[in-house]
C-alpha positions as CSV (number, residue, x, y, z in Angstrom):
1,M,-5.8,7.5,25.4
2,L,-4.6,5.8,22.3
3,K,-3.1,7.9,19.5
4,R,-4.5,7.3,16.1
5,K,-1.9,5.9,13.7
6,T,-2.9,6.5,10.2
7,R,-1.0,4.5,7.7
8,L,-1.5,6.2,4.4
9,A,-1.7,4.0,1.3
10,L,-1.1,4.8,-2.3
11,S,-4.1,6.2,-4.1
12,F,-3.0,5.7,-7.7
13,L,-1.6,3.0,-9.9
14,S,2.1,3.2,-10.6
15,L,3.1,4.5,-14.1
16,A,4.3,1.9,-16.5
17,V,8.0,1.7,-16.9
18,A,9.8,1.8,-20.2
19,L,10.7,-1.4,-21.9
20,V,14.4,-2.3,-21.2
21,S,17.3,-3.3,-23.5
22,T,15.2,-3.5,-26.7
23,G,15.3,0.1,-27.8
24,A,11.6,-0.1,-28.4
25,P,9.5,2.9,-27.3
26,A,8.0,2.8,-23.8
27,A,4.5,1.4,-23.4
28,A,1.8,4.1,-22.9
29,A,1.3,4.9,-19.2
30,P,-2.1,4.1,-17.8
31,V,-4.2,7.1,-16.9
32,P,-4.3,7.4,-13.1
33,R,-7.7,6.9,-11.5
34,A,-9.1,9.5,-9.3
35,A,-9.8,8.1,-5.9
36,A,-13.4,8.3,-4.7
37,T,-14.2,10.4,-1.6
38,I,-16.1,9.0,1.4
39,Q,-17.5,11.8,3.5
40,N,-18.7,10.8,6.9
41,D,-20.9,12.8,9.4
42,V,-23.4,13.7,6.7
43,F,-26.5,12.1,5.3
44,W,-25.4,10.1,2.2
45,K,-27.1,10.4,-1.1
46,D,-27.2,8.0,-4.0
47,T,-26.2,8.8,-7.6
48,S,-29.6,10.3,-8.3
49,G,-29.3,12.7,-5.4
50,N,-31.8,10.9,-3.2
51,P,-31.1,10.0,0.5
52,I,-29.5,6.6,1.0
53,Y,-31.5,4.5,3.5
54,S,-29.6,1.4,4.5
55,Q,-29.0,0.3,8.0
56,G,-28.4,-2.9,9.8
57,G,-27.3,-4.6,6.6
58,G,-24.4,-6.1,4.7
59,V,-22.4,-5.9,1.5
60,L,-21.8,-8.7,-1.1
61,K,-19.3,-8.3,-3.9
62,V,-20.3,-9.9,-7.3
63,G,-17.6,-9.5,-9.9
64,G,-16.4,-5.9,-9.7
65,T,-19.6,-4.6,-8.2
66,Y,-20.5,-4.3,-4.5
67,Y,-24.1,-4.7,-3.6
68,W,-25.3,-3.2,-0.3
69,Y,-28.5,-4.4,1.4
70,G,-30.1,-2.7,4.4
71,A,-33.2,-1.6,6.1
72,K,-35.1,1.6,5.3
73,Y,-37.0,2.5,8.5
74,N,-39.8,5.0,8.4
75,G,-38.3,6.9,11.4
76,A,-35.1,7.4,9.4
77,V,-37.0,9.3,6.8
78,S,-38.5,11.5,9.5
79,Y,-35.1,12.3,11.0
80,Y,-33.6,13.1,7.6
81,N,-36.4,15.6,6.8
82,N,-36.2,17.2,10.2
83,P,-33.0,16.5,12.2
84,G,-33.9,19.1,14.8
85,G,-37.3,17.6,15.5
86,G,-36.4,15.4,18.4
87,K,-36.0,11.7,18.8
88,N,-38.5,9.2,17.4
89,G,-38.7,5.4,17.9
90,D,-40.3,4.6,14.6
91,T,-38.5,1.4,13.6
92,S,-41.3,0.2,11.3
93,L,-39.9,-1.1,8.0
94,S,-40.5,0.6,4.7
95,A,-38.3,-1.7,2.7
96,I,-35.1,-3.7,2.4
97,T,-33.1,-1.6,-0.1
98,I,-30.4,-2.5,-2.6
99,Y,-27.6,-0.2,-3.7
100,S,-24.7,-0.9,-6.0
101,S,-21.2,0.6,-6.5
102,T,-17.9,-0.1,-8.1
103,D,-15.9,2.5,-6.1
104,L,-17.5,2.2,-2.7
105,A,-18.3,5.9,-2.5
106,N,-20.9,6.4,-5.2
107,W,-24.0,4.2,-4.8
108,K,-26.8,3.6,-7.3
109,F,-30.2,2.7,-6.0
110,E,-31.2,-0.6,-7.6
111,G,-34.6,-1.0,-6.0
112,N,-36.2,-2.7,-3.1
113,A,-35.4,-6.4,-2.3
114,L,-38.6,-6.6,-0.2
115,T,-41.1,-4.2,1.3
116,G,-42.6,-4.3,4.8
117,S,-45.8,-5.5,3.3
118,D,-44.0,-8.4,1.6
119,L,-42.9,-9.6,5.1
120,G,-46.2,-8.9,6.9
121,G,-44.9,-6.2,9.2
122,G,-43.1,-6.6,12.4
123,W,-39.4,-5.9,13.3
124,V,-37.1,-6.5,10.4
125,G,-33.3,-5.9,10.6
126,R,-29.7,-7.3,10.6
127,I,-29.9,-8.2,6.9
128,G,-27.3,-10.2,4.9
129,V,-27.1,-11.8,1.5
130,A,-25.0,-14.7,0.2
131,R,-24.9,-16.5,-3.1
132,N,-25.5,-20.3,-2.8
133,P,-23.1,-22.1,-5.2
134,N,-25.4,-25.1,-5.6
135,T,-28.6,-23.3,-6.6
136,G,-27.0,-20.1,-8.0
137,K,-29.6,-18.2,-6.0
138,Y,-28.9,-15.1,-3.9
139,V,-30.2,-15.7,-0.5
140,L,-31.3,-12.9,1.9
141,V,-31.4,-13.7,5.6
142,S,-32.9,-11.2,8.1
143,Q,-34.4,-11.1,11.5
144,L,-38.2,-11.0,11.5
145,D,-39.7,-10.4,14.9
146,S,-38.6,-13.3,17.1
147,G,-37.3,-15.5,14.2
148,L,-35.6,-15.5,10.9
149,V,-36.8,-15.0,7.3
150,F,-35.2,-16.2,4.1
151,A,-35.7,-14.8,0.6
152,T,-34.2,-15.6,-2.8
153,S,-33.4,-13.9,-6.1
154,S,-31.8,-15.0,-9.3
155,T,-29.8,-11.7,-9.4
156,P,-28.1,-9.7,-6.7
157,N,-30.1,-6.6,-7.6
158,G,-33.5,-8.2,-8.3
159,R,-36.7,-8.4,-6.4
160,F,-36.4,-11.1,-3.7
161,T,-39.1,-13.7,-3.0
162,K,-39.8,-14.9,0.5
163,A,-38.6,-18.5,0.7
164,G,-39.1,-19.6,4.3
165,T,-38.8,-18.8,8.0
166,Q,-37.1,-20.3,11.0
167,S,-38.2,-20.0,14.6
168,S,-35.3,-21.5,16.5
169,I,-31.6,-22.5,16.1
170,A,-30.3,-25.6,17.8
171,G,-27.7,-25.0,20.5
172,V,-28.6,-21.4,21.3
173,S,-29.2,-20.7,24.9
174,T,-32.4,-18.7,24.2
175,G,-33.4,-20.6,21.1
176,M,-32.9,-17.7,18.6
177,S,-30.3,-15.2,17.4
178,G,-29.9,-11.6,18.7
179,D,-28.1,-9.1,16.4
180,Q,-26.6,-11.0,13.5
181,S,-24.8,-10.7,10.2
182,V,-24.0,-13.0,7.3
183,F,-20.4,-13.8,6.5
184,T,-19.3,-15.6,3.3
185,D,-15.9,-17.3,3.5
186,D,-13.3,-17.6,0.7
187,D,-14.6,-21.0,-0.2
188,G,-18.2,-19.8,-0.8
189,K,-19.6,-21.2,2.5
190,A,-21.8,-18.8,4.4
191,Y,-22.3,-18.4,8.1
192,L,-24.6,-16.5,10.5
193,I,-22.6,-14.5,13.1
194,Y,-24.7,-13.6,16.1
195,S,-25.4,-13.5,19.9
196,N,-28.3,-15.0,21.7
197,K,-31.6,-13.2,21.6
198,S,-32.0,-12.3,25.3
199,G,-29.0,-11.2,27.4
200,R,-26.7,-11.5,24.4
201,S,-23.7,-12.6,26.4
202,H,-23.2,-15.8,24.3
203,L,-21.6,-15.4,20.8
204,Y,-22.3,-18.0,18.1
205,V,-21.3,-19.1,14.6
206,S,-23.7,-21.2,12.6
207,A,-23.3,-22.5,9.0
208,L,-26.1,-21.8,6.6
209,R,-27.4,-25.1,5.2
210,T,-25.0,-26.0,2.4
211,S,-27.7,-27.2,-0.1
212,D,-29.6,-23.9,-0.4
213,F,-28.7,-21.5,2.5
214,L,-32.3,-21.5,3.5
215,Q,-31.8,-22.9,7.1
216,V,-29.4,-22.0,9.9
217,E,-27.6,-25.0,11.2
218,A,-26.8,-25.8,14.8
219,A,-24.9,-23.2,16.7
220,K,-21.3,-23.3,17.8
221,N,-20.9,-21.3,21.0
222,V,-17.5,-19.6,20.4
223,Y,-17.3,-17.1,23.3
224,N,-19.2,-16.0,26.4
225,S,-18.8,-12.4,27.5
226,S,-18.5,-11.8,31.2
227,A,-18.6,-8.0,30.8
228,G,-22.2,-7.7,29.5
229,G,-24.1,-8.4,26.3
230,R,-22.8,-8.0,22.8
231,E,-24.8,-6.9,19.8
232,G,-24.2,-5.6,16.2
233,N,-22.2,-8.8,15.6
234,I,-20.0,-8.8,12.4
235,M,-17.1,-10.8,11.0
236,F,-14.2,-10.1,8.7
237,K,-11.3,-12.2,7.6
238,Y,-7.7,-11.0,7.0
239,N,-4.6,-13.1,6.1
240,G,-6.3,-16.3,7.2
241,T,-7.5,-15.0,10.6
242,Y,-11.2,-14.5,11.5
243,Y,-12.3,-11.5,13.6
244,F,-15.7,-11.6,15.3
245,C,-16.6,-8.1,16.4
246,S,-19.5,-6.6,18.4
247,S,-20.7,-3.6,20.3
248,D,-21.8,-3.0,23.8
249,L,-25.4,-3.8,24.6
250,H,-26.4,-0.1,24.6
251,G,-29.6,-0.2,22.6
252,W,-28.9,1.8,19.3
253,N,-26.0,3.7,20.9
254,A,-22.4,4.2,19.9
255,S,-19.8,1.8,21.5
256,H,-16.3,0.6,21.6
257,T,-15.8,-2.3,19.2
258,Y,-15.0,-5.6,20.9
259,C,-13.3,-8.4,19.0
260,I,-12.2,-12.0,19.3
261,S,-10.1,-13.8,16.7
262,A,-9.3,-17.3,15.5
263,K,-7.6,-19.3,12.8
264,N,-10.7,-21.5,12.4
265,I,-14.1,-20.0,12.0
266,M,-15.4,-22.4,14.6
267,G,-12.6,-21.6,17.0
268,P,-11.0,-21.7,19.4
269,Y,-11.2,-17.9,19.7
270,S,-8.9,-15.5,21.6
271,G,-9.9,-13.5,24.6
272,E,-11.8,-10.4,23.9
273,F,-10.0,-7.1,23.1
274,V,-11.1,-3.6,22.1
275,L,-10.5,-2.8,18.5
276,Q,-7.6,-0.3,18.5
277,G,-8.7,3.2,17.6
278,T,-12.4,2.8,18.6
279,D,-12.1,4.1,22.2
280,A,-11.5,7.8,21.6
281,D,-14.8,8.4,19.9
282,F,-16.6,5.1,20.3
283,S,-16.1,3.8,16.7
284,H,-16.7,7.2,15.1
285,V,-20.0,7.4,17.1
286,T,-21.4,4.2,15.6
287,Q,-22.4,0.7,16.4
288,T,-20.9,-2.2,14.5
289,G,-23.0,-2.8,11.4
290,L,-21.1,-4.5,8.6
291,A,-17.6,-5.4,7.5
292,F,-15.9,-6.8,4.4
293,T,-12.4,-7.0,2.9
294,V,-11.4,-4.7,0.0
295,T,-8.7,-6.4,-2.0
296,G,-7.2,-4.8,-5.1
297,S,-4.1,-4.7,-7.3
298,S,-1.9,-2.8,-4.8
299,G,-3.2,-3.7,-1.4
300,S,-6.1,-4.6,0.8
301,F,-7.9,-3.3,3.9
302,V,-11.2,-4.0,5.8
303,M,-14.1,-1.7,5.3
304,F,-15.9,-1.1,8.6
305,G,-19.5,0.1,8.2
306,G,-20.7,1.6,11.4
307,D,-24.4,2.3,11.9
308,R,-25.3,5.6,13.4
309,W,-28.8,5.1,14.7
310,S,-29.3,8.9,14.7
311,D,-32.8,9.6,15.8
312,F,-33.3,6.3,17.6
313,A,-30.5,7.2,20.0
314,G,-29.5,10.8,19.2
315,N,-26.1,9.9,17.9
316,G,-25.6,12.8,15.5
317,I,-26.0,13.5,11.8
318,G,-25.8,10.8,9.2
319,Y,-26.7,7.1,9.3
320,N,-23.7,5.5,7.6
321,Q,-20.1,6.0,8.7
322,W,-17.6,3.8,6.8
323,L,-14.0,3.6,8.0
324,P,-10.9,1.7,7.0
325,V,-9.3,-1.0,9.2
326,T,-5.7,-1.9,8.7
327,F,-3.4,-4.4,10.4
328,T,-0.2,-4.2,12.4
329,G,0.7,-7.9,12.1
330,T,-2.5,-9.6,13.2
331,T,-3.7,-6.6,15.2
332,P,-6.5,-4.7,13.5
333,V,-6.4,-0.9,13.7
334,F,-9.5,1.3,13.2
335,H,-9.0,4.7,11.6
336,S,-11.6,7.3,12.7
337,L,-11.9,9.7,9.8
338,N,-14.4,12.4,8.8
339,Q,-13.2,12.3,5.2
340,W,-11.1,9.9,3.3
341,T,-10.5,8.6,-0.3
342,V,-10.6,5.0,-1.6
343,D,-9.4,3.3,-4.7
344,A,-11.4,0.1,-4.6
345,A,-9.7,-1.4,-7.7
346,A,-6.3,-0.9,-6.1
347,G,-7.3,-1.8,-2.6
348,T,-5.8,1.4,-1.2
349,W,-7.0,4.5,0.7
350,S,-5.8,7.8,2.1
351,V,-6.9,10.5,4.5
352,G,-9.0,13.2,2.7
353,R,-7.8,16.7,2.3
354,G,-10.9,18.0,4.1
355,N,-10.7,15.5,7.1
356,N,-11.7,16.9,10.5
357,Y,-9.0,15.6,12.8
358,V,-10.9,16.2,16.1
359,L,-12.4,13.0,17.6
360,N,-15.9,13.1,19.2
361,P,-16.1,16.7,18.0
362,S,-19.8,17.1,18.8
363,A,-19.9,15.3,22.2
364,E,-22.2,12.6,20.7
365,A,-20.2,9.5,21.6
366,D,-21.0,9.2,25.3
367,R,-24.8,8.8,25.1
368,V,-25.5,9.9,28.7
369,A,-24.9,13.1,30.8
370,Q,-21.5,13.0,32.4
371,N,-18.3,15.0,33.0
372,D,-15.6,13.0,31.3
373,L,-16.2,12.6,27.6
374,A,-14.6,10.2,25.2
375,G,-11.5,11.5,23.5
376,W,-11.2,14.6,25.7
377,T,-9.2,15.6,28.8
378,T,-10.3,18.2,31.3
379,T,-9.1,20.4,34.1
380,G,-11.4,22.0,36.6
381,G,-13.4,18.9,37.4
382,A,-17.2,18.9,37.4
383,V,-17.3,22.4,35.9
384,N,-16.9,20.5,32.6
385,S,-20.0,18.5,31.4
386,N,-22.1,17.8,28.4
387,K,-25.7,19.0,27.9
388,Q,-28.6,18.3,25.6
389,G,-29.4,20.8,22.9
390,G,-26.4,21.0,20.6
391,H,-25.8,22.9,17.5
392,S,-26.1,19.6,15.7
393,G,-27.1,16.3,17.1
394,R,-28.2,15.8,20.7
395,W,-25.3,16.9,22.9
396,A,-22.9,19.8,23.3
397,F,-19.9,20.5,25.6
398,A,-20.5,22.7,28.6
399,Q,-18.6,24.7,31.2
400,S,-20.5,26.3,34.1
401,S,-20.5,26.8,37.8
402,S,-22.3,28.8,40.5
403,S,-18.8,29.7,41.8
404,A,-15.8,31.3,40.1
405,Y,-13.8,28.7,38.1
406,N,-10.9,28.0,35.9
407,A,-11.4,25.1,33.5
408,S,-10.4,23.6,30.2
409,R,-11.4,20.7,28.0
410,F,-8.8,19.7,25.4
411,Q,-7.6,17.1,23.0
412,N,-4.1,16.3,21.8
413,I,-4.0,15.2,18.2
414,S,-1.3,13.8,15.9
415,V,-1.6,15.5,12.5
416,P,0.6,16.0,9.4
417,N,2.6,19.2,9.4
418,G,0.9,22.0,7.5
419,T,-1.5,24.9,8.0
420,Y,-4.9,24.4,9.7
421,T,-8.1,26.1,10.7
422,L,-9.8,25.4,14.0
423,S,-13.5,26.2,14.3
424,A,-16.3,25.5,16.7
425,W,-19.9,26.6,17.3
426,V,-20.4,28.5,20.6
427,K,-22.9,30.0,23.0
428,S,-21.7,32.1,25.9
429,S,-23.1,34.0,28.9
430,G,-20.2,36.5,28.4
431,G,-18.5,38.2,31.4
432,Q,-15.7,35.8,31.8
433,K,-12.2,37.1,32.7
434,K,-11.1,35.0,29.8
435,A,-12.8,32.4,27.6
436,T,-11.3,31.1,24.4
437,I,-11.3,28.4,21.7
438,F,-7.6,27.7,21.5
439,A,-4.8,25.9,19.6
440,K,-1.4,25.4,21.1
441,N,1.6,23.0,21.3
442,F,1.8,22.8,17.5
443,G,5.3,24.3,17.2
444,G,4.3,27.9,17.4
445,S,2.8,30.4,19.9
446,E,-0.8,29.7,21.2
447,L,-3.6,31.0,18.9
448,S,-7.1,31.6,20.1
449,S,-10.5,33.2,19.5
450,S,-12.2,35.0,22.4
451,I,-15.7,33.8,23.5
452,S,-16.0,35.9,26.6
453,Q,-18.7,38.1,24.9
454,S,-22.4,37.3,25.2
455,L,-23.4,34.9,22.5
456,G,-27.1,34.0,22.9
457,S,-27.4,31.9,19.7
458,W,-25.0,29.4,18.2
459,T,-22.1,31.3,16.6
460,K,-19.2,30.0,14.6
461,V,-15.8,31.1,15.8
462,S,-12.5,30.2,14.0
463,V,-8.8,30.3,14.5
464,S,-7.0,30.3,11.2
465,G,-3.3,30.2,10.1
466,I,-2.3,27.5,12.5
467,T,1.1,26.2,11.2
468,V,1.9,22.8,12.6
469,T,5.6,21.9,12.5
470,N,5.9,19.2,15.1
471,G,3.2,16.7,14.0
472,S,0.8,17.4,16.9
473,I,-1.6,20.0,18.2
474,E,-3.7,20.6,21.3
475,V,-7.1,22.1,20.8
476,G,-10.0,22.9,23.1
477,V,-12.0,25.4,25.2
478,F,-10.7,27.4,28.2
479,S,-12.6,29.5,30.8
480,D,-11.4,31.7,33.6
481,A,-14.8,32.6,34.7
482,N,-16.9,34.4,37.4
483,A,-19.7,32.7,39.3
484,G,-22.6,32.0,37.0
485,N,-20.6,32.3,33.8
486,W,-21.1,29.5,31.2
487,V,-20.1,28.4,27.7
488,N,-21.5,25.8,25.4
489,V,-19.4,24.5,22.6
490,D,-20.3,22.1,19.7
491,D,-19.0,20.8,16.4
492,F,-15.2,21.3,16.8
493,S,-13.4,21.1,13.5
494,L,-9.7,21.0,12.6
495,V,-9.0,20.9,8.9
496,Q,-5.8,21.3,7.0
497,N,-5.8,24.0,4.3
498,G,-2.2,24.4,3.4
């Protein structure tokens, strides 16, 4: 299991230094900006307090403003209004939405680029926008049923007008793209990043037609996956290297993130590797959705926008999970965070004070019934499992057996020294010799909360005053149980409060 390595960046601009050797008074120090907070694992709202509906989209920066384009599906509205109502497969399009932000955390709804009726119905998704330097038009590219649709606008936040369609791309094994995104390079050229429509084992890069971006040029096959199909294809560029990243072919579900890299956008590309930090909770329980580089006065990092197709696959609460990607040399590192702060103008970020340090805390990452869950270690074998019907989302952790058993499920976490509270939501049969939510190996004696009493409904239990002095902690659930005893646990949380 890889340990997360969080490289904290500065959140504020440095104070101005005094003028030297002139005897003149020091220049006034600039007022530090407050970094904006990104809170994951919730439904995001816009600056008017309305739900943000934007999935399968992309972000384009114009001047100092970021414009975010994505799909509003009718089923997403249903899930937001009733998260406990069960899965639905309503992927019909309400609209392609536009949001804007200058700080990457507070988003203003600008309106709809296009509605479902504008496009005549059918499947619409995997949306990107680029500005064509020849026409000055903003060009939107999206999948539309088995082809592509193009639309244009004179402004990044204006209503778009349908400008054409395309039914095939030369050089693609199945004639058309699978999951795709639009990538704009430093020189203003734009490309489609995608896999083939059926099977999706072939990865392609195609330029958009230089004159107007209203056609996808012939494909360059840059990689073929031998380990299954790839979807959710995205690209980012850092220090002159291109990274083409994708998810497993899991149909809406969370996944490791797989990447290939190259110095030239058309290749040759490296062999495939798993993006470091995405294995322990399958990219923060998301599928690759979008990516772009945030560059400011003090630094830069890549913003990874993961799609959580909540009710289409039961992946937990919240549709949008945005995480920072940093680099160790040329190796990208994904930071799975529940809460973090960003200073877009400075190009810096830091872990939020309210961050939940537990990975895969709600058992949502694994997508199927099984015993070994991402991010967690077990003792006791098949006594440990997951089960449908969680406190939130679709899944919960479970321990049960028809025979007496001794079992644990735990996670070792690297954390800053300080005081923490551990909590979880629990159901229990009661009657165990011992059953606890515990914290240990943090530099002090083990602390726990008993769950050996009968708890017929979801009940929150907490362990407070955990003082970490050695930079790490082990948290989990333990049962020394009689035959027929069981516990269900969901929504682990480990938050620093001192």
